[in-house]
N, CA, C and O atoms as CSV, one atom per row, in Angstrom:
chain,resi,resn,atom,element,x,y,z
A,1,MET,N,N,14.224,-23.242,-14.562
A,1,MET,CA,C,14.390,-21.291,-14.078
A,1,MET,C,C,13.430,-21.309,-12.677
A,1,MET,O,O,12.431,-21.984,-12.428
A,2,ASN,N,N,13.880,-20.664,-12.162
A,2,ASN,CA,C,12.938,-20.624,-10.422
A,2,ASN,C,C,12.382,-19.046,-10.832
A,2,ASN,O,O,12.788,-17.991,-11.318
A,3,LYS,N,N,11.033,-19.747,-10.213
A,3,LYS,CA,C,9.883,-18.532,-10.754
A,3,LYS,C,C,9.135,-18.239,-9.217
A,3,LYS,O,O,7.918,-18.180,-9.041
A,4,LYS,N,N,9.908,-18.119,-8.447
A,4,LYS,CA,C,9.797,-17.814,-7.110
A,4,LYS,C,C,9.719,-16.417,-6.557
A,4,LYS,O,O,10.810,-15.848,-6.587
A,5,THR,N,N,8.786,-15.746,-6.087
A,5,THR,CA,C,9.397,-14.629,-5.489
A,5,THR,C,C,10.058,-14.269,-4.228
A,5,THR,O,O,9.166,-14.115,-3.394
A,6,TYR,N,N,11.016,-14.099,-3.795
A,6,TYR,CA,C,11.693,-13.755,-2.393
A,6,TYR,C,C,11.159,-12.743,-1.829
A,6,TYR,O,O,11.153,-11.565,-2.187
A,7,LEU,N,N,10.626,-13.332,-0.765
A,7,LEU,CA,C,10.202,-12.210,0.679
A,7,LEU,C,C,11.479,-12.571,1.757
A,7,LEU,O,O,12.139,-13.563,2.065
A,8,PRO,N,N,11.427,-11.607,2.006
A,8,PRO,CA,C,12.462,-11.571,3.282
A,8,PRO,C,C,11.901,-11.654,4.405
A,8,PRO,O,O,10.829,-11.105,4.659
A,9,LYS,N,N,12.649,-12.444,5.318
A,9,LYS,CA,C,11.773,-12.673,6.831
A,9,LYS,C,C,11.670,-11.488,7.575
A,9,LYS,O,O,12.766,-10.935,7.489
A,10,GLN,N,N,11.060,-10.956,8.122
A,10,GLN,CA,C,11.178,-9.992,9.628
A,10,GLN,C,C,12.395,-9.248,10.073
A,10,GLN,O,O,12.775,-8.078,10.136
A,11,ASP,N,N,12.982,-10.834,10.448
A,11,ASP,CA,C,14.434,-11.138,11.606
A,11,ASP,C,C,15.371,-10.937,10.759
A,11,ASP,O,O,16.425,-10.395,11.090
A,12,ALA,N,N,15.056,-11.447,9.235
A,12,ALA,CA,C,16.192,-10.855,8.316
A,12,ALA,C,C,16.490,-9.351,7.733
A,12,ALA,O,O,17.566,-8.992,7.256
A,13,ILE,N,N,15.392,-8.603,7.861
A,13,ILE,CA,C,15.731,-7.450,7.601
A,13,ILE,C,C,17.040,-6.307,8.161
A,13,ILE,O,O,16.566,-5.557,9.014
A,14,GLU,N,N,17.929,-6.132,7.997
A,14,GLU,CA,C,18.859,-5.453,8.839
A,14,GLU,C,C,18.711,-3.915,8.412
A,14,GLU,O,O,19.013,-3.562,7.272
A,15,ARG,N,N,18.111,-2.786,9.621
A,15,ARG,CA,C,18.215,-1.349,9.509
A,15,ARG,C,C,19.133,-0.788,9.596
A,15,ARG,O,O,19.955,-1.005,10.486
A,16,LYS,N,N,19.268,0.124,8.670
A,16,LYS,CA,C,20.457,1.050,8.362
A,16,LYS,C,C,20.056,2.620,9.248
A,16,LYS,O,O,18.944,2.810,9.741
A,17,TRP,N,N,20.928,3.399,9.298
A,17,TRP,CA,C,20.747,4.730,9.816
A,17,TRP,C,C,21.228,5.701,8.853
A,17,TRP,O,O,22.449,5.596,8.740
A,18,HIS,N,N,20.617,6.821,7.942
A,18,HIS,CA,C,20.890,7.296,7.186
A,18,HIS,C,C,20.634,8.972,7.712
A,18,HIS,O,O,19.526,9.487,7.860
A,19,LEU,N,N,21.908,9.615,7.932
A,19,LEU,CA,C,21.760,10.942,7.967
A,19,LEU,C,C,21.819,12.066,6.911
A,19,LEU,O,O,22.871,12.332,6.330
A,20,LEU,N,N,20.581,12.764,6.665
A,20,LEU,CA,C,20.276,13.703,5.641
A,20,LEU,C,C,20.504,15.446,6.408
A,20,LEU,O,O,20.210,15.921,7.505
A,21,ASP,N,N,21.075,15.914,5.345
A,21,ASP,CA,C,21.476,17.235,5.775
A,21,ASP,C,C,20.410,18.383,5.131
A,21,ASP,O,O,20.896,18.695,4.044
A,22,ALA,N,N,19.236,19.092,5.339
A,22,ALA,CA,C,18.663,19.492,4.867
A,22,ALA,C,C,18.727,20.876,3.804
A,22,ALA,O,O,18.151,21.272,2.791
A,23,SER,N,N,19.819,21.325,4.736
A,23,SER,CA,C,20.440,22.803,4.683
A,23,SER,C,C,20.221,23.093,3.245
A,23,SER,O,O,20.898,22.316,2.571
A,24,GLY,N,N,19.441,24.024,2.425
A,24,GLY,CA,C,19.771,24.231,0.926
A,24,GLY,C,C,18.495,23.471,-0.022
A,24,GLY,O,O,18.087,23.744,-1.151
A,25,LYS,N,N,18.073,22.412,0.958
A,25,LYS,CA,C,17.383,21.544,0.006
A,25,LYS,C,C,15.941,21.791,-0.205
A,25,LYS,O,O,15.486,22.159,0.878
A,26,VAL,N,N,15.038,21.757,-1.083
A,26,VAL,CA,C,13.802,21.832,-1.746
A,26,VAL,C,C,13.316,21.043,-1.083
A,26,VAL,O,O,13.825,19.929,-1.207
A,27,LEU,N,N,11.956,21.167,0.087
A,27,LEU,CA,C,11.346,20.516,0.683
A,27,LEU,C,C,10.495,19.482,-0.124
A,27,LEU,O,O,10.472,18.413,0.486
A,28,GLY,N,N,9.915,19.450,-1.083
A,28,GLY,CA,C,9.283,18.339,-1.484
A,28,GLY,C,C,10.424,16.884,-2.070
A,28,GLY,O,O,10.397,15.664,-1.905
A,29,ARG,N,N,11.154,17.653,-2.651
A,29,ARG,CA,C,12.479,17.038,-3.267
A,29,ARG,C,C,13.149,16.115,-1.946
A,29,ARG,O,O,13.492,14.941,-2.081
A,30,LEU,N,N,13.242,16.751,-0.881
A,30,LEU,CA,C,14.037,16.494,0.676
A,30,LEU,C,C,12.885,15.385,1.005
A,30,LEU,O,O,13.390,14.419,1.576
A,31,ALA,N,N,11.516,15.256,0.809
A,31,ALA,CA,C,10.453,14.431,1.672
A,31,ALA,C,C,10.553,12.901,0.727
A,31,ALA,O,O,10.363,11.779,1.199
A,32,VAL,N,N,10.896,13.217,-0.686
A,32,VAL,CA,C,10.546,11.812,-1.385
A,32,VAL,C,C,11.527,11.391,-1.448
A,32,VAL,O,O,11.515,10.474,-2.269
A,33,GLU,N,N,13.143,11.639,-0.713
A,33,GLU,CA,C,14.087,10.669,-0.714
A,33,GLU,C,C,13.925,9.978,0.684
A,33,GLU,O,O,14.009,8.783,0.970
A,34,VAL,N,N,13.600,11.363,1.684
A,34,VAL,CA,C,13.398,10.493,2.762
A,34,VAL,C,C,12.092,9.246,2.755
A,34,VAL,O,O,12.158,8.262,3.492
A,35,ALA,N,N,10.895,9.499,1.767
A,35,ALA,CA,C,9.817,8.622,2.136
A,35,ALA,C,C,10.719,7.296,1.575
A,35,ALA,O,O,10.913,6.290,2.259
A,36,ASP,N,N,11.144,7.458,0.435
A,36,ASP,CA,C,11.730,6.286,-0.121
A,36,ASP,C,C,13.097,5.054,0.902
A,36,ASP,O,O,13.279,3.840,0.816
A,37,ILE,N,N,13.797,6.157,1.791
A,37,ILE,CA,C,14.182,5.374,2.526
A,37,ILE,C,C,13.336,4.814,3.315
A,37,ILE,O,O,13.407,3.589,3.405
A,38,LEU,N,N,12.548,5.366,3.920
A,38,LEU,CA,C,11.774,4.844,5.118
A,38,LEU,C,C,10.986,3.911,4.624
A,38,LEU,O,O,10.466,3.169,5.458
A,39,ARG,N,N,10.739,3.725,3.486
A,39,ARG,CA,C,9.746,2.615,2.891
A,39,ARG,C,C,10.637,0.910,2.331
A,39,ARG,O,O,10.268,-0.221,2.014
A,40,GLY,N,N,12.098,1.738,2.495
A,40,GLY,CA,C,12.982,0.501,1.799
A,40,GLY,C,C,12.921,0.371,-0.153
A,40,GLY,O,O,13.169,-0.619,-0.843
A,41,LYS,N,N,12.531,1.669,-0.562
A,41,LYS,CA,C,12.213,1.215,-1.747
A,41,LYS,C,C,13.974,1.328,-2.753
A,41,LYS,O,O,14.078,0.991,-3.933
A,42,LYS,N,N,15.068,1.835,-1.948
A,42,LYS,CA,C,16.540,1.468,-2.246
A,42,LYS,C,C,16.959,0.272,-1.885
A,42,LYS,O,O,18.139,-0.003,-2.101
A,43,LYS,N,N,16.166,-0.618,-1.310
A,43,LYS,CA,C,16.878,-2.187,-1.018
A,43,LYS,C,C,16.589,-2.672,-2.325
A,43,LYS,O,O,15.891,-1.996,-3.082
A,44,VAL,N,N,17.265,-4.273,-2.820
A,44,VAL,CA,C,17.272,-4.864,-3.440
A,44,VAL,C,C,15.916,-5.559,-3.331
A,44,VAL,O,O,15.516,-6.022,-4.399
A,45,PHE,N,N,15.283,-5.697,-2.487
A,45,PHE,CA,C,14.447,-7.047,-1.231
A,45,PHE,C,C,13.088,-6.143,-1.508
A,45,PHE,O,O,12.100,-6.874,-1.432
A,46,TYR,N,N,12.828,-5.095,-1.737
A,46,TYR,CA,C,11.808,-4.148,-1.439
A,46,TYR,C,C,10.387,-4.860,-2.024
A,46,TYR,O,O,10.141,-5.307,-3.144
A,47,THR,N,N,9.502,-4.777,-0.727
A,47,THR,CA,C,8.232,-5.721,-0.840
A,47,THR,C,C,7.392,-4.674,-0.408
A,47,THR,O,O,7.584,-4.031,0.624
A,48,ASN,N,N,6.073,-4.432,-1.523
A,48,ASN,CA,C,5.337,-2.721,-0.540
A,48,ASN,C,C,4.162,-3.465,0.724
A,48,ASN,O,O,3.428,-2.867,1.511
A,49,HIS,N,N,4.304,-4.603,0.572
A,49,HIS,CA,C,3.469,-5.324,1.730
A,49,HIS,C,C,4.335,-5.440,3.171
A,49,HIS,O,O,3.923,-5.754,4.288
A,50,LEU,N,N,5.629,-5.084,2.747
A,50,LEU,CA,C,6.477,-5.483,4.244
A,50,LEU,C,C,7.332,-4.552,4.593
A,50,LEU,O,O,7.909,-3.885,3.735
A,51,ASP,N,N,7.550,-4.362,5.991
A,51,ASP,CA,C,8.365,-3.178,6.238
A,51,ASP,C,C,10.028,-2.843,6.563
A,51,ASP,O,O,10.390,-2.460,7.676
A,52,CYS,N,N,10.736,-2.998,5.703
A,52,CYS,CA,C,11.443,-3.508,5.188
A,52,CYS,C,C,12.254,-1.774,4.888
A,52,CYS,O,O,12.852,-1.830,3.814
A,53,GLY,N,N,12.355,-0.749,5.367
A,53,GLY,CA,C,12.853,0.388,5.069
A,53,GLY,C,C,13.952,0.522,6.423
A,53,GLY,O,O,14.170,-0.456,7.139
A,54,ASP,N,N,14.504,1.662,6.627
A,54,ASP,CA,C,15.871,1.968,7.267
A,54,ASP,C,C,15.181,3.310,8.043
A,54,ASP,O,O,14.139,3.880,7.721
A,55,PHE,N,N,16.076,3.627,9.146
A,55,PHE,CA,C,16.134,5.240,10.025
A,55,PHE,C,C,16.760,6.027,9.127
A,55,PHE,O,O,17.762,5.846,8.436
A,56,VAL,N,N,15.876,7.095,9.265
A,56,VAL,CA,C,16.250,8.697,8.934
A,56,VAL,C,C,16.262,9.525,9.812
A,56,VAL,O,O,15.322,9.685,10.591
A,57,VAL,N,N,17.441,10.252,9.831
A,57,VAL,CA,C,18.167,11.433,10.745
A,57,VAL,C,C,18.181,12.887,9.883
A,57,VAL,O,O,19.182,13.406,9.389
A,58,VAL,N,N,16.976,13.337,9.843
A,58,VAL,CA,C,17.236,14.593,9.252
A,58,VAL,C,C,17.980,15.670,9.904
A,58,VAL,O,O,17.908,15.490,11.120
A,59,THR,N,N,18.794,16.911,9.566
A,59,THR,CA,C,19.242,17.898,10.217
A,59,THR,C,C,19.330,18.731,9.763
A,59,THR,O,O,19.482,18.662,8.543
A,60,ASN,N,N,19.300,20.047,10.389
A,60,ASN,CA,C,19.146,21.209,9.739
A,60,ASN,C,C,17.875,21.451,9.235
A,60,ASN,O,O,18.074,21.695,8.045
A,61,ALA,N,N,16.397,21.543,9.506
A,61,ALA,CA,C,15.352,21.511,9.227
A,61,ALA,C,C,15.394,23.017,8.819
A,61,ALA,O,O,14.755,23.396,7.837
A,62,SER,N,N,16.084,23.809,9.507
A,62,SER,CA,C,15.080,24.966,9.476
A,62,SER,C,C,15.958,26.213,8.360
A,62,SER,O,O,15.688,27.413,8.307
A,63,LYS,N,N,17.138,25.413,7.477
A,63,LYS,CA,C,17.168,25.639,6.418
A,63,LYS,C,C,16.685,25.098,5.268
A,63,LYS,O,O,17.231,25.443,4.220
A,64,ILE,N,N,15.768,24.313,5.230
A,64,ILE,CA,C,14.731,24.049,4.161
A,64,ILE,C,C,14.245,24.949,3.026
A,64,ILE,O,O,13.389,25.752,3.397
A,65,VAL,N,N,14.584,25.016,1.709
A,65,VAL,CA,C,13.910,25.932,0.966
A,65,VAL,C,C,12.550,25.815,0.124
A,65,VAL,O,O,12.527,24.895,-0.694
A,66,LEU,N,N,11.620,26.482,0.203
A,66,LEU,CA,C,10.134,26.264,-0.350
A,66,LEU,C,C,10.108,27.022,-1.909
A,66,LEU,O,O,9.500,28.088,-1.811
A,67,THR,N,N,10.433,26.854,-2.846
A,67,THR,CA,C,10.024,27.250,-3.806
A,67,THR,C,C,8.868,28.276,-4.413
A,67,THR,O,O,7.793,28.269,-3.813
A,68,GLY,N,N,9.002,29.131,-5.523
A,68,GLY,CA,C,7.985,29.821,-6.025
A,68,GLY,C,C,7.445,30.669,-4.688
A,68,GLY,O,O,8.119,31.276,-3.856
A,69,LYS,N,N,6.033,30.506,-4.768
A,69,LYS,CA,C,5.710,31.460,-3.620
A,69,LYS,C,C,4.628,30.744,-2.107
A,69,LYS,O,O,3.715,31.080,-1.354
A,70,LYS,N,N,5.537,29.596,-2.403
A,70,LYS,CA,C,4.824,28.602,-1.204
A,70,LYS,C,C,4.923,29.208,-0.314
A,70,LYS,O,O,3.759,29.309,0.073
A,71,LEU,N,N,5.676,29.861,0.515
A,71,LEU,CA,C,6.446,30.217,1.546
A,71,LEU,C,C,4.969,31.232,1.927
A,71,LEU,O,O,4.577,30.953,3.060
A,72,ASP,N,N,4.191,32.198,1.318
A,72,ASP,CA,C,3.026,33.052,1.164
A,72,ASP,C,C,1.591,31.984,1.105
A,72,ASP,O,O,0.575,31.900,1.795
A,73,GLN,N,N,2.005,31.404,0.157
A,73,GLN,CA,C,0.576,30.969,0.119
A,73,GLN,C,C,0.021,29.301,0.665
A,73,GLN,O,O,-1.014,28.869,1.171
A,74,LYS,N,N,0.977,28.868,0.356
A,74,LYS,CA,C,0.873,27.454,1.364
A,74,LYS,C,C,0.792,27.785,2.524
A,74,LYS,O,O,1.303,28.716,3.147
A,75,THR,N,N,-0.265,26.520,2.968
A,75,THR,CA,C,-0.947,26.729,4.361
A,75,THR,C,C,-0.604,24.996,4.923
A,75,THR,O,O,-0.541,23.931,4.309
A,76,TYR,N,N,-0.452,25.336,6.246
A,76,TYR,CA,C,-0.261,23.764,7.092
A,76,TYR,C,C,-1.816,23.697,7.718
A,76,TYR,O,O,-2.345,24.495,8.492
A,77,PHE,N,N,-2.370,22.476,7.122
A,77,PHE,CA,C,-3.895,22.447,7.789
A,77,PHE,C,C,-3.842,21.293,8.993
A,77,PHE,O,O,-3.325,20.259,8.570
A,78,THR,N,N,-4.205,21.226,10.231
A,78,THR,CA,C,-4.688,20.702,11.187
A,78,THR,C,C,-5.986,20.759,11.909
A,78,THR,O,O,-6.392,21.850,12.310
A,79,TYR,N,N,-6.602,19.781,12.087
A,79,TYR,CA,C,-8.162,19.325,12.672
A,79,TYR,C,C,-8.139,19.058,13.780
A,79,TYR,O,O,-7.111,18.483,14.137
A,80,SER,N,N,-9.072,19.288,14.722
A,80,SER,CA,C,-8.841,18.756,16.247
A,80,SER,C,C,-10.194,17.447,16.440
A,80,SER,O,O,-10.411,16.652,17.355
A,81,GLY,N,N,-11.027,17.745,14.894
A,81,GLY,CA,C,-12.184,17.098,15.407
A,81,GLY,C,C,-13.344,17.509,15.822
A,81,GLY,O,O,-14.421,17.071,15.418
A,82,TYR,N,N,-13.213,18.229,16.513
A,82,TYR,CA,C,-14.278,19.675,17.216
A,82,TYR,C,C,-14.681,20.499,15.842
A,82,TYR,O,O,-14.047,20.841,14.844
A,83,PRO,N,N,-16.247,20.670,16.347
A,83,PRO,CA,C,-16.705,21.771,15.396
A,83,PRO,C,C,-15.931,22.927,15.490
A,83,PRO,O,O,-15.978,23.427,16.614
A,84,GLY,N,N,-15.233,23.521,14.681
A,84,GLY,CA,C,-14.377,24.747,14.379
A,84,GLY,C,C,-13.115,24.418,15.021
A,84,GLY,O,O,-12.400,25.349,15.392
A,85,GLY,N,N,-12.764,23.266,15.194
A,85,GLY,CA,C,-11.571,23.231,15.265
A,85,GLY,C,C,-10.441,23.443,14.593
A,85,GLY,O,O,-9.273,23.464,14.978
A,86,THR,N,N,-11.015,23.627,13.338
A,86,THR,CA,C,-9.781,23.671,12.463
A,86,THR,C,C,-8.661,25.143,12.250
A,86,THR,O,O,-8.919,26.346,12.237
A,87,LYS,N,N,-7.438,24.429,12.110
A,87,LYS,CA,C,-6.296,25.689,12.106
A,87,LYS,C,C,-5.475,25.785,11.353
A,87,LYS,O,O,-4.486,25.072,11.523
A,88,LEU,N,N,-5.513,26.613,10.301
A,88,LEU,CA,C,-4.449,26.726,8.914
A,88,LEU,C,C,-3.974,28.187,9.349
A,88,LEU,O,O,-4.483,29.296,9.506
A,89,THR,N,N,-2.286,27.373,9.498
A,89,THR,CA,C,-0.782,27.921,9.667
A,89,THR,C,C,0.299,28.213,8.312
A,89,THR,O,O,1.146,27.399,7.945
A,90,PRO,N,N,0.071,29.479,7.713
A,90,PRO,CA,C,0.783,29.745,6.736
A,90,PRO,C,C,2.404,29.069,7.226
A,90,PRO,O,O,2.844,28.880,8.360
A,91,TYR,N,N,3.070,28.800,5.803
A,91,TYR,CA,C,4.031,28.239,5.730
A,91,TYR,C,C,5.173,28.857,6.505
A,91,TYR,O,O,5.981,28.281,7.234
A,92,SER,N,N,5.068,30.347,6.158
A,92,SER,CA,C,6.197,31.470,6.459
A,92,SER,C,C,5.900,31.431,8.510
A,92,SER,O,O,6.915,31.439,9.207
A,93,VAL,N,N,5.025,31.409,8.945
A,93,VAL,CA,C,4.722,30.955,10.281
A,93,VAL,C,C,5.025,29.619,10.887
A,93,VAL,O,O,5.121,29.407,12.096
A,94,LEU,N,N,5.151,28.832,10.027
A,94,LEU,CA,C,5.627,27.277,10.449
A,94,LEU,C,C,7.128,27.116,9.927
A,94,LEU,O,O,7.758,26.139,10.332
A,95,MET,N,N,7.608,27.824,9.238
A,95,MET,CA,C,8.965,27.686,8.807
A,95,MET,C,C,9.971,27.885,10.023
A,95,MET,O,O,10.802,27.203,10.624
A,96,THR,N,N,9.498,29.080,10.068
A,96,THR,CA,C,10.049,29.754,11.525
A,96,THR,C,C,10.203,29.396,12.838
A,96,THR,O,O,11.240,29.257,13.487
A,97,LYS,N,N,8.542,29.202,13.303
A,97,LYS,CA,C,8.109,28.681,14.730
A,97,LYS,C,C,9.093,26.289,14.535
A,97,LYS,O,O,9.938,25.748,15.249
A,98,SER,N,N,8.517,25.879,13.594
A,98,SER,CA,C,8.564,24.452,13.834
A,98,SER,C,C,9.032,23.859,12.558
A,98,SER,O,O,8.237,22.968,12.260
A,99,PRO,N,N,10.132,23.979,11.528
A,99,PRO,CA,C,10.052,23.869,10.327
A,99,PRO,C,C,10.278,22.016,10.638
A,99,PRO,O,O,10.200,21.314,9.630
A,100,GLU,N,N,10.465,21.516,11.589
A,100,GLU,CA,C,10.337,20.225,11.508
A,100,GLU,C,C,8.972,19.462,11.395
A,100,GLU,O,O,8.887,18.273,11.087
A,101,LYS,N,N,7.821,20.354,11.705
A,101,LYS,CA,C,6.382,20.011,11.462
A,101,LYS,C,C,6.157,19.965,9.953
A,101,LYS,O,O,5.111,19.536,9.466
A,102,ALA,N,N,6.801,20.255,9.500
A,102,ALA,CA,C,6.950,21.153,7.631
A,102,ALA,C,C,7.034,19.877,7.048
A,102,ALA,O,O,6.130,19.271,6.473
A,103,LEU,N,N,8.493,19.427,7.291
A,103,LEU,CA,C,9.004,17.894,6.290
A,103,LEU,C,C,8.173,16.971,7.234
A,103,LEU,O,O,7.738,15.977,6.653
A,104,PHE,N,N,7.948,17.039,8.161
A,104,PHE,CA,C,7.502,15.394,8.910
A,104,PHE,C,C,5.989,15.407,7.734
A,104,PHE,O,O,5.682,14.426,7.057
A,105,ALA,N,N,5.271,16.643,7.725
A,105,ALA,CA,C,4.042,16.265,7.122
A,105,ALA,C,C,4.225,16.093,5.763
A,105,ALA,O,O,3.403,15.311,5.285
A,106,ALA,N,N,5.089,16.595,4.902
A,106,ALA,CA,C,5.469,16.497,4.000
A,106,ALA,C,C,5.760,14.804,3.465
A,106,ALA,O,O,5.520,14.276,2.379
A,107,VAL,N,N,6.415,14.207,4.809
A,107,VAL,CA,C,6.747,13.127,4.325
A,107,VAL,C,C,5.714,12.309,4.583
A,107,VAL,O,O,5.286,11.582,3.687
A,108,LYS,N,N,5.097,12.304,5.993
A,108,LYS,CA,C,3.682,11.905,5.850
A,108,LYS,C,C,2.549,11.259,4.861
A,108,LYS,O,O,1.978,10.185,4.671
A,109,GLY,N,N,2.595,12.896,4.239
A,109,GLY,CA,C,1.669,12.539,3.156
A,109,GLY,C,C,2.246,11.666,1.601
A,109,GLY,O,O,1.560,11.207,0.689
A,110,MET,N,N,3.756,11.682,1.773
A,110,MET,CA,C,4.074,10.830,0.726
A,110,MET,C,C,3.857,8.906,0.961
A,110,MET,O,O,3.974,8.128,0.014
A,111,LEU,N,N,3.598,8.546,2.116
A,111,LEU,CA,C,3.996,7.682,2.766
A,111,LEU,C,C,2.178,6.889,2.363
A,111,LEU,O,O,1.148,7.559,2.446
A,112,PRO,N,N,2.203,5.545,1.990
A,112,PRO,CA,C,0.604,5.039,2.006
A,112,PRO,C,C,-0.166,5.294,3.158
A,112,PRO,O,O,0.387,5.352,4.256
A,113,LYS,N,N,-1.373,5.450,3.031
A,113,LYS,CA,C,-2.142,5.140,3.880
A,113,LYS,C,C,-2.778,4.307,4.411
A,113,LYS,O,O,-3.965,4.122,4.139
A,114,ASN,N,N,-1.904,3.396,5.574
A,114,ASN,CA,C,-2.171,2.310,6.022
A,114,ASN,C,C,-1.562,2.035,7.339
A,114,ASN,O,O,-0.736,2.836,7.776
A,115,LYS,N,N,-1.856,1.082,7.953
A,115,LYS,CA,C,-0.768,0.691,9.568
A,115,LYS,C,C,0.602,0.526,9.337
A,115,LYS,O,O,1.426,0.806,10.208
A,116,LEU,N,N,0.995,-0.017,7.949
A,116,LEU,CA,C,2.504,0.190,7.694
A,116,LEU,C,C,2.884,1.105,8.153
A,116,LEU,O,O,3.393,1.143,9.273
A,117,ALA,N,N,2.715,2.159,7.329
A,117,ALA,CA,C,3.096,3.513,7.612
A,117,ALA,C,C,3.168,4.154,8.686
A,117,ALA,O,O,4.099,4.889,9.015
A,118,ASN,N,N,2.104,3.900,9.358
A,118,ASN,CA,C,2.574,4.425,10.880
A,118,ASN,C,C,3.920,3.703,11.505
A,118,ASN,O,O,4.901,4.339,11.890
A,119,ARG,N,N,3.827,2.591,11.532
A,119,ARG,CA,C,5.466,2.187,11.689
A,119,ARG,C,C,6.609,2.738,11.030
A,119,ARG,O,O,7.641,2.933,11.673
A,120,GLN,N,N,6.527,3.020,9.764
A,120,GLN,CA,C,7.566,3.274,8.860
A,120,GLN,C,C,7.548,5.153,9.685
A,120,GLN,O,O,8.533,5.379,10.388
A,121,ILE,N,N,6.990,5.774,9.621
A,121,ILE,CA,C,6.959,7.034,9.675
A,121,ILE,C,C,7.483,7.592,11.525
A,121,ILE,O,O,7.639,8.772,11.842
A,122,THR,N,N,7.671,6.341,12.522
A,122,THR,CA,C,8.266,6.342,13.545
A,122,THR,C,C,9.788,6.271,13.581
A,122,THR,O,O,10.506,6.497,14.556
A,123,ARG,N,N,10.076,5.995,12.620
A,123,ARG,CA,C,11.586,5.675,11.936
A,123,ARG,C,C,12.139,7.299,11.691
A,123,ARG,O,O,13.263,7.558,12.121
A,124,LEU,N,N,11.526,8.148,11.153
A,124,LEU,CA,C,12.147,9.124,10.813
A,124,LEU,C,C,12.166,9.930,12.217
A,124,LEU,O,O,11.470,9.658,13.196
A,125,LYS,N,N,13.325,11.221,12.085
A,125,LYS,CA,C,14.054,11.959,13.417
A,125,LYS,C,C,14.110,13.436,12.783
A,125,LYS,O,O,14.380,13.258,11.595
A,126,VAL,N,N,14.010,14.486,12.974
A,126,VAL,CA,C,14.063,15.566,12.345
A,126,VAL,C,C,13.922,16.304,13.117
A,126,VAL,O,O,12.916,16.372,13.823
A,127,PHE,N,N,15.062,17.171,13.190
A,127,PHE,CA,C,15.916,17.918,13.783
A,127,PHE,C,C,15.926,19.092,13.505
A,127,PHE,O,O,15.972,19.101,12.275
A,128,LYS,N,N,15.904,20.596,14.027
A,128,LYS,CA,C,16.004,21.763,13.219
A,128,LYS,C,C,17.669,22.372,12.835
A,128,LYS,O,O,18.026,22.970,11.820
A,129,ASP,N,N,18.542,21.949,14.118
A,129,ASP,CA,C,19.737,22.587,13.319
A,129,ASP,C,C,20.642,20.961,13.379
A,129,ASP,O,O,20.143,19.850,13.200
A,130,ASP,N,N,22.006,21.272,13.669
A,130,ASP,CA,C,23.301,20.445,13.059
A,130,ASP,C,C,23.150,19.106,14.544
A,130,ASP,O,O,24.037,18.253,14.522
A,131,LYS,N,N,22.309,19.011,15.465
A,131,LYS,CA,C,22.534,18.896,16.764
A,131,LYS,C,C,21.813,17.532,16.784
A,131,LYS,O,O,20.674,17.683,16.344
A,132,HIS,N,N,22.057,16.291,17.126
A,132,HIS,CA,C,20.769,15.446,16.975
A,132,HIS,C,C,21.203,14.361,18.421
A,132,HIS,O,O,22.311,14.575,18.913
A,133,MET,N,N,20.654,13.653,18.822
A,133,MET,CA,C,21.034,12.875,19.981
A,133,MET,C,C,21.206,11.054,19.092
A,133,MET,O,O,21.335,10.144,19.912
A,134,HIS,N,N,21.203,10.711,17.922
A,134,HIS,CA,C,21.715,9.792,17.374
A,134,HIS,C,C,23.123,9.526,16.926
A,134,HIS,O,O,23.347,8.892,15.895
A,135,SER,N,N,24.015,9.977,17.646
A,135,SER,CA,C,25.569,10.106,16.942
A,135,SER,C,C,25.853,8.584,17.257
A,135,SER,O,O,26.468,7.874,16.462
A,136,ALA,N,N,25.298,8.060,18.641
A,136,ALA,CA,C,25.916,6.710,18.491
A,136,ALA,C,C,25.607,5.845,17.338
A,136,ALA,O,O,26.438,5.218,16.680
A,137,GLN,N,N,24.174,5.874,17.135
A,137,GLN,CA,C,23.841,4.904,15.965
A,137,GLN,C,C,25.097,4.873,15.058
A,137,GLN,O,O,25.719,3.816,14.963
A,138,PHE,N,N,25.497,5.967,14.392
A,138,PHE,CA,C,26.079,6.270,13.275
A,138,PHE,C,C,27.330,5.663,13.790
A,138,PHE,O,O,27.727,4.730,13.092
A,139,ALA,N,N,27.883,5.875,14.579
A,139,ALA,CA,C,29.103,5.221,15.421
A,139,ALA,C,C,29.527,3.501,15.427
A,139,ALA,O,O,30.546,2.835,15.244
A,140,ALA,N,N,28.320,3.295,15.702
A,140,ALA,CA,C,27.819,2.286,15.543
A,140,ALA,C,C,27.868,0.935,14.072
A,140,ALA,O,O,28.125,-0.268,14.028
A,141,SER,N,N,27.509,1.870,13.172
A,141,SER,CA,C,27.134,1.867,11.765
A,141,SER,C,C,28.523,1.793,11.283
A,141,SER,O,O,28.870,0.759,10.712
A,142,SER,N,N,29.300,2.683,11.427
A,142,SER,CA,C,30.234,3.064,10.944
A,142,SER,C,C,31.910,1.999,11.196
A,142,SER,O,O,32.896,2.123,10.470
A,143,LYS,N,N,31.814,1.098,12.301
A,143,LYS,CA,C,32.262,0.290,12.584
A,143,LYS,C,C,32.534,-0.886,11.606
A,143,LYS,O,O,33.108,-1.900,12.004
């Protein structure tokens, strides 16, 4: 009986591209799905200390839905590092100005807080509408 754990080499990890349409989906549930793909949790050889995730392109971020009273009560928090540098933006304003930030912040909060997550979050591409510049990657992967 073989009791060795398989660890994939970084060269052997094949990164795929996933296109997700966010129209009508709930923010948190979509963020979980995206975070799982970025971390590689849907792959057979998932290992939590290796970067084995895929690329994710999310379109129609302006059509994301927030349940309950979150649109009025939830706030987006940023801090510049300086005294008095706190900015609180309600999600009603954030979803009209830049809904990409809302999804990006939700996904980033679901990734581990380490250097590995910094590399994983760079593979997330979020777009406000259905136009994106990564159509060549999907054409190449379908061949």
